[in-house]
N, C-alpha and C positions, 0 to 999 in steps of 0.2 A: 562763275564757277559754283560748284555745289558744296555745301557743308553738312556733314552728318553728325548728329548728336546721338551718342550710344546710350541706352538705357540700362540701368542696373537698379536692383531693390534697394530702398534705403529706410522707408519707414511706412507705418500704417496710413492708408488713404492714397496709396500710389504716389509716394514722394520718392522721386528717382534721382540718382546721381548720374550726370551725363558729362560729356566732353565740353570744352570751353566754347562759348558763344562768340559771335563776331557781329558787328554793327554795320558791315559792308552792305550797302543798299542793293548792290548788284547780285548779292548771293540768294540762291534759292535754298532756303533752310528746310531740313527734313529731320524727322525723329525716327530712328530705327529701333524697334523693340526686339531685343534678343536675336539680332540677325535675321528675322524673319518677317516682321510686319513693318512696313515703311509708311510714314504718315508726312503729309505736307503740313508743316507748322501753320501756314496761312489758313488751313481749313479748321484749326482747333479754336474753339470759342474762348476758352479761358486758359491762360498760360502765365505762370509766375515764375520769375527768375530771381535766384538769390546768390550772392557771392560770385559775381562775374569775374573776379581777379583770378581764380583758379577753375576748379570744377564748378559745374552749375547744378543747382537742385531745381528740378522742374516738377511742379505739381500739375498734373493733367486731370481736369474735371470732367471732360466729355471725350471719351475715346471711341465713341460710336463710329466716326469717320475712319479712324485707324483700323479698328478690329473688323468692322464690316460696313462697308460704304452703303450697303443697302438698308442697314438699320435692323436686320433680323437677328436671329439667335447666333451668337458667336462667342468664343472665349479666346483670350490672349494666350500666347505661350506662357507656361508657368516657370518662374524664375526662382532658382534656389541660390541662397547666399549663406554660407560658403557652399561650394559644390563638393567639397571633401571634408568629412566629419569623423571624429574618433567615436568609438562606442561610448555611450554615455554623454556625448556632446549634443549641442543644439544647432539649429539652422533656421532660417527664415524663408517661407514660401510666399511669393507674390503673384497675383494674377488680376484680370479684370474680365468682365463679361458684359454682353449687351443682349437685350431681348430675353433675358432669363428671369425665372421667378424663384429658383433656388439652385444652390451649388453644393456639392458634396466633395470632401477631401478624401481620397482613397489612398491609404498607406499600406505597407507591407504588414502581414499578419503579426499581431502582437504588439504593434505600435499604437499609440493613443491618437486618435483623429478628433479634433474638436468640431463643433459646429461652426460653420464659416458663413461670410456674407457673399454678395454677388461680386463684389471687388474687394480684396482683402490682402493683408500682409500678417501672417500668423507665424509665431514662434513654436517650433517643434523639437522634440527631444528623441534622439536615438536611443533605444533601450541599451543598458549596460549588458555586455556579454554578446552583443550582435557581432557575427563573424565578418571578416573582411569580404566585401562583395559590393556590386552595384545594385542599388534598389530603386524601383520605380515609384515616383511621387506624382499622382494623378489628380487633376481637378476636373470634375464632370459637372455641367450646368444643364437645366432643363427649362423649357418654356411651359406656358399654360397648356399647350397642346400635347405635352408629353415627349416633345422631341429632345433629344440629348446630344450635346457636343462635349468633347474632352480634349484635354491637352495633358501631356506628361513630360516628366524630365527625370534623369537618373541621377541619384545621390550616391557618391562614392563613399563607403565606409572603410576606413583604414585605421589600424591600430597606431597608437602614438609611438613616436620614436624617442627613446629616453634621451634626455639631454646631459646626463652624468651617469658614470659607472655605478653599479650597485655597492652597498656597504659589504665589508668583509663578512663572510658567513660566520655565524655564532656557533662554534663547536660546544654543544651542550655537555658532552661527556664522551669519555673512552671507557669501555669496559674490557678488562682482560679476565683471566680466570677469576671466579668460577663459572663464567659463560660455558666454558668447555676447554679442556686442555689444548694449547696452541691456538686459541682463538682471540681475536681482537674485534670489538664492535664500536664502530664511531657513530655517534648520533650528532645532528647538527640542524640548524635552521638557516635558510639563506634569505636574502632581501627580496621583497615583493617584486621589485624590478628586474631581478635576475632572470635570465633566459637559459643560461647554462652555467655549470659548475664543473670544476675539475680538481683533481687531487694529485699529489705526489707522495712518495714514501722514501725513506732512507733508513736502512738499506731497502732495496727493491723488493717488494712482495711478489713472489711468483705467481703468475696467472691472473694478476690484477693490473688492469690497464689505467687505473686512475679515474675511471668513469664513475660519477656520482650524480644524484638527482638534485632537483631544485624544489624549494618549498618548505613547509613546516614539517618537522618530526621525520627527517629523512634518516636512513640508517643503512650502513654497509657492514657486512660481517665478512671478516677476513679469516680464513681457516687454514690449517695445516702449516702454522708458523713455527719456526724454531725459537728456542729460548733466546733472549736478549732484548735490547731496547730498540724500539722503532720510533721514528720521527715522521709525522704526517703533516701535510700542508694542504689547505683547501683555499680556493678562490672561485668567485663567480663573476660572471660577465653579462653584458647586454650590448645593444647596438653602439653605445657610447664608450664602451671600453671595458677594462678589467678591474675588479676590486683588489684591494691588498690581499696578501696571503695571510691566512690565519694558521698557526702552528700548534701542535699538540704532540705530546710523547706518551708512550705507553711501554711498559716492560713485562715480558713474559719470563717468569722464573724458571730456571733450569730445574729439571726433575731431580737432579742431584745436588741442587744448591743447598737443600736443607739436610742432605744426608750427613753432613759434617757439622750440623748445628742442631744436634738433637737435644731434647729436654734432659735435665739432670737425671742421672741413673737412679732408679728406685723411687722416683716420684711419679704421682698420677696427675693427670689433667682433670681439674675439678669440673663437674658437670657431665663427664662422660659416665658411661655405665660402670656401676660398682663404687662410685664415689658419693659422698654425702651431698645432701641438697646445698645450694649456695645462695639462694636469695631469700633474705629475711624481710617480711613485711612489716615488722613491728610487733606482730602477735603470733605469727606462725611462719613456717617455711613455705616458700612458694616453688613449685616444681618447674621453674623457668629453665630454659636452655642457656646456661651460662658459657657456652662455647661460641656464642655469636652475639654481637651487640644488637644490630638492627633486626627486629623479628625475634629476638631471644629475650634479653634482659630489658630492652626497650623497643618501642615502635618508632623511634625518632633516630635518625643517624647521629652518631656521636658528635659530629662537627656542627650539628645544628641545635644541640642542647646547650643551655646555659644555667649553671648554678643547680643542676639536678643531681641529687645524691641517690645512688643506688646502693642498698645495703647488701653488699656482697661479702659473704664470708669466704674470703679467698684462701683460707686454710682453717683447719679445725677439726671437730669431731667427724668421724671416729679416728682419722689418721692425720697426723700433722704434716706428713709428706705429700702435699697437695700444692699445686700451683694453678693459676688462672691463665688461659690462653684464649682471649676473646677475639673473634674475627671481627675486623673493622673494614666496612666497605666504603671507599672514598668516592663512589659514583655520585656525580653532581657537585662535588666539593670544588669551590673556586680556587684558582691559583693564589689568590690573595687572602684566603681564609686563614685565621689565626685562632688559637684556643689552647686549652691546657687540661690535662687530666690528673687529678690528684687522688692519691690514696690517703685515707684518713682513719684515725681509730678513735676519734673523740666522739664516742657514742656509748650509751649505756650497755648496748648489747654486746660490744666489741672490747677486747683488751688491746692495749697499746702495743704496736709492733713497729719494727722497721723492715725494710726489704729492698729488693732491686726490681725496678720497673723498666721495661723496654717496649718499643713499638718496632716490629720486625717483619720481614716477609715469611718468617718461619714460626710456627707455633712452638711455644715453650723455649724460645731462643734467649739464652742469657750469656752468650758469647759476646764479651765487650768489643773486641777488635772488629769482629764481623758485623755486628749491629751498627757500630760507628760508620763503616764503609758502606753499609746498605741504606740505612735512613738517618743515622746520627741521632737516634732516639734511645738514649740510655741514661738512667738516673739511679742513684743510690738514695733510698728512702722515699724521695719524691712527695713529701707531705705538702710542703709549701715552698715555692709557688706551683709545685707540680711539674710534670713533664710538659714542657711548652713545645707546640708543633705548629706548623705552618704550611701553606701551599708552596708550590715551586717558585712562586714569584716573590716570596717573602724573604726576610733576612734571618729567619730562624735556623738554628742548626739542625733541628729535628724537621726535615722536609718530607711531605707526603705528596705523591702524585695522584692526581684525579683518575678514577677508574682502576684503581688498583685494590688488591686484597692484602690487608696487613693484619698483624695480631698484636693486641695489647696483652703483654706478658707480665704477670705480677707474681713474685715468689717472696713469701715472709721469711727472712733470715737475718742472722746476726753476722753473717759472712761479709767480708769486706768488699769494696768496689773492685771488680775485675777478677774475683775468684773464679777458678775453673769450676764450670757448672756441676761437674761430678763431685766436687768437693764442698758444695754448698750444703750447709746444715739448716735444719728448720729452726725457726724462732721459738725459744722455750714457752712463751705465752700461748702460742698456737697449739702446743701439746696439752696445755691446761684447759683451753676452751676456745670459744669462737673468737675470731680476730678479723678486724679490717673492713673497709668499705671503699667505694670508688665514686668520685664526684667528677662530673664532666662540666667544663666551663667554656663558653663561647666568647671570645673577646669582641 
């Protein structure tokens, strides 16, 4: 009977992994190289066998009889291991030649081809970003007379198949007004292993099929939305499955929501045209915009400041009937964020006062019951510990949603907690001079 030993690449110097050998004296043993070149083992001058219990490693030192019985210029088939590689992965190319004086490895454009020997086993790398396809790997050898022989084999490049689903997408923020009336913008980042992402909304957003992109700094702008609360959920997937859903909520205020929550009658919003300056530097008045926090009185979001005192004269010259309504943007605020906003009068430039402080969806809103239903952010005096707020995942009574626009409303008054806003009276100290300041604390 005949026994065939099949050759595979294993190491430098043509060390091959082949099938198990037998000691049957009646057997004609042959070596088959890559299913193409057949050698009679009896004709090979040097042959070493290792580990005959299982597979056999065979070191062939003279392949002239196998590659070309005449001893002229010849090259063996080029063997690739593995034959399927991911972009950025590596593989080994093995070959041998006879009658040659030089050999050259020819690879696809952009791949690095090292200098090689007449018989070699080289480790090669597929460049990252290589597209899925079959790529030729060729070895060409030449003799002293300039004659050339070549052999090639195809390497299959395939993208890796994920073994686990991607992580849940990170929803960086949601933005509602003032993006524009009736609009919500959702920003997020998905896992690097995600190949697709989807979203859902409750209630259903007209004209939106839940289609979202993958990758860093993704954005979806939803328009034409009616007033109300919206719940969104995003998840991403790959070949291994789906990620968990990540949820976020956003609210668009009704255009009439603030119609019944107007500022006190006869009072002016400090910082608007016709009112006095509001920001004291310690030496002079600074014409800052005291109607907005970020970009007005400060360049840092209120929820990111800690122990920063802003000298705001929230009432005073020339008219004591003034209140502060500072726009607060919660874009980027974490649901677990907590902090506090204190009013204070412990300053040489300001007189001691008490007042009412709220954080509301409406500017100049001191309607206690409505504020408590809206945000829960209502305090009388609020000197210490201040009006404490938190994100939607905290236990704070005063809860603020990310991506919303709120107003920090401050009015200096001796009126009692829950007084009808139209009956609020100014604090007498503010009629005499400057009073008050605001301090932001980040827990």
